[in-house]
N, CA, C and O atoms as a Tripos MOL2 file, in Angstrom:
@<TRIPOS>MOLECULE
protein
  200   199    50     0     0
PROTEIN
NO_CHARGES

@<TRIPOS>ATOM
      1 N          30.4210  -22.2520   50.5710 N.3       1 MET1
      2 CA         30.0330  -21.5410   51.7670 C.3       1 MET1
      3 C          28.9320  -20.5580   51.4110 C.2       1 MET1
      4 O          29.0970  -19.7260   50.5180 O.2       1 MET1
      5 N          27.8230  -20.6520   52.0990 N.am      2 SER2
      6 CA         26.6930  -19.7680   51.8420 C.3       2 SER2
      7 C          26.8500  -18.4690   52.6090 C.2       2 SER2
      8 O          27.1860  -18.4600   53.7930 O.2       2 SER2
      9 N          26.6050  -17.3910   51.9200 N.am      3 GLN3
     10 CA         26.6630  -16.0810   52.5470 C.3       3 GLN3
     11 C          25.4290  -15.2980   52.1640 C.2       3 GLN3
     12 O          24.9590  -15.3580   51.0280 O.2       3 GLN3
     13 N          24.9100  -14.5570   53.1360 N.am      4 VAL4
     14 CA         23.7830  -13.6760   52.8900 C.3       4 VAL4
     15 C          24.1110  -12.3450   53.5290 C.2       4 VAL4
     16 O          24.3940  -12.2720   54.7250 O.2       4 VAL4
     17 N          24.0730  -11.3070   52.7400 N.am      5 LYS5
     18 CA         24.3070   -9.9720   53.2750 C.3       5 LYS5
     19 C          22.9560   -9.3320   53.5610 C.2       5 LYS5
     20 O          22.0440   -9.3640   52.7350 O.2       5 LYS5
     21 N          22.8500   -8.7550   54.7410 N.am      6 VAL6
     22 CA         21.6010   -8.1110   55.1300 C.3       6 VAL6
     23 C          21.4810   -6.8160   54.3400 C.2       6 VAL6
     24 O          22.3490   -5.9460   54.4030 O.2       6 VAL6
     25 N          20.3890   -6.7090   53.5990 N.am      7 LYS7
     26 CA         20.1610   -5.5200   52.7890 C.3       7 LYS7
     27 C          19.6470   -4.3910   53.6740 C.2       7 LYS7
     28 O          19.1270   -4.6190   54.7660 O.2       7 LYS7
     29 N          19.8040   -3.1950   53.1870 N.am      8 GLU8
     30 CA         19.3620   -2.0400   53.9550 C.3       8 GLU8
     31 C          17.8400   -2.0750   54.0880 C.2       8 GLU8
     32 O          17.1180   -2.2310   53.1020 O.2       8 GLU8
     33 N          17.3750   -1.9280   55.3130 N.am      9 GLY9
     34 CA         15.9420   -1.9380   55.5790 C.3       9 GLY9
     35 C          15.3670   -3.3420   55.7240 C.2       9 GLY9
     36 O          14.1670   -3.4930   55.9510 O.2       9 GLY9
     37 N          16.1940   -4.3610   55.5990 N.am     10 GLU10
     38 CA         15.7230   -5.7410   55.7070 C.3      10 GLU10
     39 C          15.8490   -6.2050   57.1510 C.2      10 GLU10
     40 O          16.8500   -5.9380   57.8160 O.2      10 GLU10
     41 N          14.8320   -6.8970   57.6240 N.am     11 SER11
     42 CA         14.8890   -7.3890   58.9970 C.3      11 SER11
     43 C          15.8160   -8.5970   59.0760 C.2      11 SER11
     44 O          16.0890   -9.2620   58.0770 O.2      11 SER11
     45 N          16.2830   -8.8560   60.2690 N.am     12 LEU12
     46 CA         17.1740   -9.9900   60.4830 C.3      12 LEU12
     47 C          16.4500  -11.3060   60.2170 C.2      12 LEU12
     48 O          17.0530  -12.2630   59.7330 O.2      12 LEU12
     49 N          15.1570  -11.3530   60.5330 N.am     13 ASP13
     50 CA         14.3750  -12.5680   60.2780 C.3      13 ASP13
     51 C          14.3220  -12.8900   58.7880 C.2      13 ASP13
     52 O          14.4550  -14.0490   58.3950 O.2      13 ASP13
     53 N          14.1280  -11.8730   57.9700 N.am     14 ASN14
     54 CA         14.0890  -12.1100   56.5210 C.3      14 ASN14
     55 C          15.4380  -12.5850   56.0000 C.2      14 ASN14
     56 O          15.5000  -13.4660   55.1430 O.2      14 ASN14
     57 N          16.5130  -12.0060   56.5120 N.am     15 ALA15
     58 CA         17.8490  -12.4280   56.0880 C.3      15 ALA15
     59 C          18.1130  -13.8660   56.5150 C.2      15 ALA15
     60 O          18.6890  -14.6460   55.7570 O.2      15 ALA15
     61 N          17.6960  -14.2150   57.7190 N.am     16 LEU16
     62 CA         17.8700  -15.5840   58.2020 C.3      16 LEU16
     63 C          17.0580  -16.5590   57.3550 C.2      16 LEU16
     64 O          17.5220  -17.6590   57.0560 O.2      16 LEU16
     65 N          15.8610  -16.1630   56.9700 N.am     17 ARG17
     66 CA         15.0200  -17.0060   56.1190 C.3      17 ARG17
     67 C          15.6900  -17.2190   54.7630 C.2      17 ARG17
     68 O          15.6700  -18.3280   54.2290 O.2      17 ARG17
     69 N          16.2850  -16.1580   54.2010 N.am     18 ARG18
     70 CA         16.9970  -16.2930   52.9270 C.3      18 ARG18
     71 C          18.1940  -17.2170   53.0680 C.2      18 ARG18
     72 O          18.4680  -18.0230   52.1790 O.2      18 ARG18
     73 N          18.9140  -17.1040   54.1880 N.am     19 PHE19
     74 CA         20.0730  -17.9570   54.4330 C.3      19 PHE19
     75 C          19.6610  -19.4260   54.5200 C.2      19 PHE19
     76 O          20.2960  -20.2900   53.9170 O.2      19 PHE19
     77 N          18.6040  -19.7020   55.2660 N.am     20 LYS20
     78 CA         18.1350  -21.0860   55.4000 C.3      20 LYS20
     79 C          17.7080  -21.6500   54.0530 C.2      20 LYS20
     80 O          18.0090  -22.8010   53.7360 O.2      20 LYS20
     81 N          17.0120  -20.8500   53.2650 N.am     21 ARG21
     82 CA         16.5620  -21.2940   51.9520 C.3      21 ARG21
     83 C          17.7590  -21.5850   51.0520 C.2      21 ARG21
     84 O          17.7640  -22.5770   50.3220 O.2      21 ARG21
     85 N          18.7700  -20.7250   51.1020 N.am     22 GLN22
     86 CA         19.9620  -20.9120   50.2680 C.3      22 GLN22
     87 C          20.7430  -22.1550   50.6790 C.2      22 GLN22
     88 O          21.2010  -22.9050   49.8170 O.2      22 GLN22
     89 N          20.9020  -22.3880   51.9840 N.am     23 THR23
     90 CA         21.6430  -23.5690   52.4270 C.3      23 THR23
     91 C          20.9020  -24.8510   52.0770 C.2      23 THR23
     92 O          21.5260  -25.8500   51.7200 O.2      23 THR23
     93 N          19.5770  -24.8320   52.1770 N.am     24 SER24
     94 CA         18.8370  -26.0460   51.8240 C.3      24 SER24
     95 C          18.9100  -26.2930   50.3190 C.2      24 SER24
     96 O          18.9700  -27.4430   49.8840 O.2      24 SER24
     97 N          18.9060  -25.2370   49.5290 N.am     25 ARG25
     98 CA         19.0190  -25.3820   48.0800 C.3      25 ARG25
     99 C          20.3940  -25.9100   47.6880 C.2      25 ARG25
    100 O          20.5170  -26.6920   46.7450 O.2      25 ARG25
    101 N          21.4200  -25.4850   48.4080 N.am     26 ASP26
    102 CA         22.7810  -25.9350   48.1170 C.3      26 ASP26
    103 C          23.0540  -27.3460   48.6360 C.2      26 ASP26
    104 O          24.0430  -27.9640   48.2430 O.2      26 ASP26
    105 N          22.2050  -27.8580   49.4990 N.am     27 GLY27
    106 CA         22.3860  -29.2020   50.0330 C.3      27 GLY27
    107 C          23.3600  -29.2680   51.1890 C.2      27 GLY27
    108 O          23.9030  -30.3340   51.4770 O.2      27 GLY27
    109 N          23.5890  -28.1560   51.8540 N.am     28 VAL28
    110 CA         24.5590  -28.1110   52.9480 C.3      28 VAL28
    111 C          24.0770  -28.9480   54.1290 C.2      28 VAL28
    112 O          24.8500  -29.7100   54.7080 O.2      28 VAL28
    113 N          22.8160  -28.8100   54.4840 N.am     29 ILE29
    114 CA         22.2740  -29.5170   55.6490 C.3      29 ILE29
    115 C          22.3180  -31.0290   55.4220 C.2      29 ILE29
    116 O          22.6870  -31.7830   56.3220 O.2      29 ILE29
    117 N          21.9410  -31.4700   54.2220 N.am     30 GLN30
    118 CA         21.9720  -32.9020   53.9240 C.3      30 GLN30
    119 C          23.3940  -33.4330   53.9910 C.2      30 GLN30
    120 O          23.6230  -34.5420   54.4750 O.2      30 GLN30
    121 N          24.3400  -32.6560   53.5120 N.am     31 GLU31
    122 CA         25.7410  -33.0780   53.5290 C.3      31 GLU31
    123 C          26.2560  -33.2140   54.9600 C.2      31 GLU31
    124 O          26.9860  -34.1520   55.2760 O.2      31 GLU31
    125 N          25.8750  -32.2810   55.8130 N.am     32 VAL32
    126 CA         26.3040  -32.3310   57.2160 C.3      32 VAL32
    127 C          25.7210  -33.5600   57.8940 C.2      32 VAL32
    128 O          26.4240  -34.2620   58.6210 O.2      32 VAL32
    129 N          24.4470  -33.8250   57.6640 N.am     33 ARG33
    130 CA         23.8160  -34.9960   58.2770 C.3      33 ARG33
    131 C          24.4420  -36.2880   57.7690 C.2      33 ARG33
    132 O          24.5850  -37.2540   58.5180 O.2      33 ARG33
    133 N          24.8140  -36.2990   56.4930 N.am     34 LYS34
    134 CA         25.4210  -37.4980   55.9130 C.3      34 LYS34
    135 C          26.7910  -37.7660   56.5300 C.2      34 LYS34
    136 O          27.1670  -38.9200   56.7310 O.2      34 LYS34
    137 N          27.5290  -36.7110   56.8290 N.am     35 ARG35
    138 CA         28.8840  -36.8560   57.3630 C.3      35 ARG35
    139 C          28.9420  -36.8310   58.8850 C.2      35 ARG35
    140 O          30.0300  -36.8470   59.4610 O.2      35 ARG35
    141 N          27.8010  -36.7930   59.5320 N.am     36 GLU36
    142 CA         27.7600  -36.6900   60.9890 C.3      36 GLU36
    143 C          28.4410  -37.8860   61.6560 C.2      36 GLU36
    144 O          29.1550  -37.7270   62.6470 O.2      36 GLU36
    145 N          28.2170  -39.0770   61.1110 N.am     37 HIS37
    146 CA         28.8160  -40.2970   61.6470 C.3      37 HIS37
    147 C          29.4970  -41.0420   60.5100 C.2      37 HIS37
    148 O          29.0740  -40.9670   59.3560 O.2      37 HIS37
    149 N          30.5460  -41.7540   60.8500 N.am     38 TYR38
    150 CA         31.2600  -42.5290   59.8390 C.3      38 TYR38
    151 C          30.3770  -43.6700   59.3570 C.2      38 TYR38
    152 O          29.7160  -44.3460   60.1460 O.2      38 TYR38
    153 N          30.3820  -43.8640   58.0690 N.am     39 GLU39
    154 CA         29.6050  -44.9430   57.4730 C.3      39 GLU39
    155 C          30.5640  -45.8240   56.6740 C.2      39 GLU39
    156 O          31.2670  -45.3490   55.7830 O.2      39 GLU39
    157 N          30.5780  -47.1050   57.0070 N.am     40 LYS40
    158 CA         31.4770  -48.0220   56.3200 C.3      40 LYS40
    159 C          31.1220  -48.0900   54.8340 C.2      40 LYS40
    160 O          29.9600  -47.9340   54.4590 O.2      40 LYS40
    161 N          32.1240  -48.3210   54.0000 N.am     41 PRO41
    162 CA         31.8590  -48.4110   52.5600 C.3      41 PRO41
    163 C          30.8370  -49.4880   52.2050 C.2      41 PRO41
    164 O          30.0610  -49.3180   51.2650 O.2      41 PRO41
    165 N          30.8310  -50.5900   52.9440 N.am     42 SER42
    166 CA         29.8590  -51.6500   52.6530 C.3      42 SER42
    167 C          28.4340  -51.1670   52.9190 C.2      42 SER42
    168 O          27.5100  -51.5240   52.1880 O.2      42 SER42
    169 N          28.2570  -50.3620   53.9530 N.am     43 VAL43
    170 CA         26.9340  -49.8180   54.2660 C.3      43 VAL43
    171 C          26.5230  -48.8070   53.2000 C.2      43 VAL43
    172 O          25.3550  -48.7460   52.8140 O.2      43 VAL43
    173 N          27.4760  -48.0220   52.7290 N.am     44 LYS44
    174 CA         27.1900  -47.0580   51.6660 C.3      44 LYS44
    175 C          26.7070  -47.7690   50.4090 C.2      44 LYS44
    176 O          25.7330  -47.3530   49.7820 O.2      44 LYS44
    177 N          27.4060  -48.8590   50.0430 N.am     45 ARG45
    178 CA         27.0110  -49.6180   48.8500 C.3      45 ARG45
    179 C          25.6280  -50.2160   49.0230 C.2      45 ARG45
    180 O          24.8260  -50.2360   48.0890 O.2      45 ARG45
    181 N          25.3550  -50.7030   50.2230 N.am     46 LYS46
    182 CA         24.0530  -51.3080   50.4960 C.3      46 LYS46
    183 C          22.9410  -50.2690   50.3540 C.2      46 LYS46
    184 O          21.8970  -50.5540   49.7660 O.2      46 LYS46
    185 N          23.1590  -49.0660   50.8890 N.am     47 LYS47
    186 CA         22.1590  -47.9960   50.7860 C.3      47 LYS47
    187 C          21.9730  -47.5620   49.3400 C.2      47 LYS47
    188 O          20.8580  -47.2650   48.9120 O.2      47 LYS47
    189 N          23.0610  -47.5270   48.5960 N.am     48 LYS48
    190 CA         23.0000  -47.0810   47.2120 C.3      48 LYS48
    191 C          22.1700  -48.0410   46.3590 C.2      48 LYS48
    192 O          21.4580  -47.6080   45.4530 O.2      48 LYS48
    193 N          22.2590  -49.3370   46.6450 N.am     49 SER49
    194 CA         21.5360  -50.3290   45.8540 C.3      49 SER49
    195 C          20.0410  -50.3670   46.1810 C.2      49 SER49
    196 O          19.2500  -50.9010   45.4040 O.2      49 SER49
    197 N          19.6610  -49.8110   47.3070 N.am     50 GLU50
    198 CA         18.2340  -49.8330   47.7000 C.3      50 GLU50
    199 C          17.4100  -48.8630   46.9350 C.2      50 GLU50
    200 O          16.2020  -48.7700   47.1560 O.2      50 GLU50
@<TRIPOS>BOND
     1     1     2 1
     2     2     3 1
     3     3     4 2
     4     3     5 am
     5     5     6 1
     6     6     7 1
     7     7     8 2
     8     7     9 am
     9     9    10 1
    10    10    11 1
    11    11    12 2
    12    11    13 am
    13    13    14 1
    14    14    15 1
    15    15    16 2
    16    15    17 am
    17    17    18 1
    18    18    19 1
    19    19    20 2
    20    19    21 am
    21    21    22 1
    22    22    23 1
    23    23    24 2
    24    23    25 am
    25    25    26 1
    26    26    27 1
    27    27    28 2
    28    27    29 am
    29    29    30 1
    30    30    31 1
    31    31    32 2
    32    31    33 am
    33    33    34 1
    34    34    35 1
    35    35    36 2
    36    35    37 am
    37    37    38 1
    38    38    39 1
    39    39    40 2
    40    39    41 am
    41    41    42 1
    42    42    43 1
    43    43    44 2
    44    43    45 am
    45    45    46 1
    46    46    47 1
    47    47    48 2
    48    47    49 am
    49    49    50 1
    50    50    51 1
    51    51    52 2
    52    51    53 am
    53    53    54 1
    54    54    55 1
    55    55    56 2
    56    55    57 am
    57    57    58 1
    58    58    59 1
    59    59    60 2
    60    59    61 am
    61    61    62 1
    62    62    63 1
    63    63    64 2
    64    63    65 am
    65    65    66 1
    66    66    67 1
    67    67    68 2
    68    67    69 am
    69    69    70 1
    70    70    71 1
    71    71    72 2
    72    71    73 am
    73    73    74 1
    74    74    75 1
    75    75    76 2
    76    75    77 am
    77    77    78 1
    78    78    79 1
    79    79    80 2
    80    79    81 am
    81    81    82 1
    82    82    83 1
    83    83    84 2
    84    83    85 am
    85    85    86 1
    86    86    87 1
    87    87    88 2
    88    87    89 am
    89    89    90 1
    90    90    91 1
    91    91    92 2
    92    91    93 am
    93    93    94 1
    94    94    95 1
    95    95    96 2
    96    95    97 am
    97    97    98 1
    98    98    99 1
    99    99   100 2
   100    99   101 am
   101   101   102 1
   102   102   103 1
   103   103   104 2
   104   103   105 am
   105   105   106 1
   106   106   107 1
   107   107   108 2
   108   107   109 am
   109   109   110 1
   110   110   111 1
   111   111   112 2
   112   111   113 am
   113   113   114 1
   114   114   115 1
   115   115   116 2
   116   115   117 am
   117   117   118 1
   118   118   119 1
   119   119   120 2
   120   119   121 am
   121   121   122 1
   122   122   123 1
   123   123   124 2
   124   123   125 am
   125   125   126 1
   126   126   127 1
   127   127   128 2
   128   127   129 am
   129   129   130 1
   130   130   131 1
   131   131   132 2
   132   131   133 am
   133   133   134 1
   134   134   135 1
   135   135   136 2
   136   135   137 am
   137   137   138 1
   138   138   139 1
   139   139   140 2
   140   139   141 am
   141   141   142 1
   142   142   143 1
   143   143   144 2
   144   143   145 am
   145   145   146 1
   146   146   147 1
   147   147   148 2
   148   147   149 am
   149   149   150 1
   150   150   151 1
   151   151   152 2
   152   151   153 am
   153   153   154 1
   154   154   155 1
   155   155   156 2
   156   155   157 am
   157   157   158 1
   158   158   159 1
   159   159   160 2
   160   159   161 am
   161   161   162 1
   162   162   163 1
   163   163   164 2
   164   163   165 am
   165   165   166 1
   166   166   167 1
   167   167   168 2
   168   167   169 am
   169   169   170 1
   170   170   171 1
   171   171   172 2
   172   171   173 am
   173   173   174 1
   174   174   175 1
   175   175   176 2
   176   175   177 am
   177   177   178 1
   178   178   179 1
   179   179   180 2
   180   179   181 am
   181   181   182 1
   182   182   183 1
   183   183   184 2
   184   183   185 am
   185   185   186 1
   186   186   187 1
   187   187   188 2
   188   187   189 am
   189   189   190 1
   190   190   191 1
   191   191   192 2
   192   191   193 am
   193   193   194 1
   194   194   195 1
   195   195   196 2
   196   195   197 am
   197   197   198 1
   198   198   199 1
   199   199   200 2
@<TRIPOS>SUBSTRUCTURE
     1 MET1         2 RESIDUE 1 A MET
     2 SER2         6 RESIDUE 1 A SER
     3 GLN3        10 RESIDUE 1 A GLN
     4 VAL4        14 RESIDUE 1 A VAL
     5 LYS5        18 RESIDUE 1 A LYS
     6 VAL6        22 RESIDUE 1 A VAL
     7 LYS7        26 RESIDUE 1 A LYS
     8 GLU8        30 RESIDUE 1 A GLU
     9 GLY9        34 RESIDUE 1 A GLY
    10 GLU10       38 RESIDUE 1 A GLU
    11 SER11       42 RESIDUE 1 A SER
    12 LEU12       46 RESIDUE 1 A LEU
    13 ASP13       50 RESIDUE 1 A ASP
    14 ASN14       54 RESIDUE 1 A ASN
    15 ALA15       58 RESIDUE 1 A ALA
    16 LEU16       62 RESIDUE 1 A LEU
    17 ARG17       66 RESIDUE 1 A ARG
    18 ARG18       70 RESIDUE 1 A ARG
    19 PHE19       74 RESIDUE 1 A PHE
    20 LYS20       78 RESIDUE 1 A LYS
    21 ARG21       82 RESIDUE 1 A ARG
    22 GLN22       86 RESIDUE 1 A GLN
    23 THR23       90 RESIDUE 1 A THR
    24 SER24       94 RESIDUE 1 A SER
    25 ARG25       98 RESIDUE 1 A ARG
    26 ASP26      102 RESIDUE 1 A ASP
    27 GLY27      106 RESIDUE 1 A GLY
    28 VAL28      110 RESIDUE 1 A VAL
    29 ILE29      114 RESIDUE 1 A ILE
    30 GLN30      118 RESIDUE 1 A GLN
    31 GLU31      122 RESIDUE 1 A GLU
    32 VAL32      126 RESIDUE 1 A VAL
    33 ARG33      130 RESIDUE 1 A ARG
    34 LYS34      134 RESIDUE 1 A LYS
    35 ARG35      138 RESIDUE 1 A ARG
    36 GLU36      142 RESIDUE 1 A GLU
    37 HIS37      146 RESIDUE 1 A HIS
    38 TYR38      150 RESIDUE 1 A TYR
    39 GLU39      154 RESIDUE 1 A GLU
    40 LYS40      158 RESIDUE 1 A LYS
    41 PRO41      162 RESIDUE 1 A PRO
    42 SER42      166 RESIDUE 1 A SER
    43 VAL43      170 RESIDUE 1 A VAL
    44 LYS44      174 RESIDUE 1 A LYS
    45 ARG45      178 RESIDUE 1 A ARG
    46 LYS46      182 RESIDUE 1 A LYS
    47 LYS47      186 RESIDUE 1 A LYS
    48 LYS48      190 RESIDUE 1 A LYS
    49 SER49      194 RESIDUE 1 A SER
    50 GLU50      198 RESIDUE 1 A GLU
């Protein structure tokens, strides 16, 4: 779980930018998109071999 604490004197936009950067670095967005719909194991194997 990604957490960003807003530092004193820091704008909300900067904190949001740090949060987005951290989640993309952790791969959270990619993981959510991957799990958005069920994918059959045969389709997973097919994608993996490509």
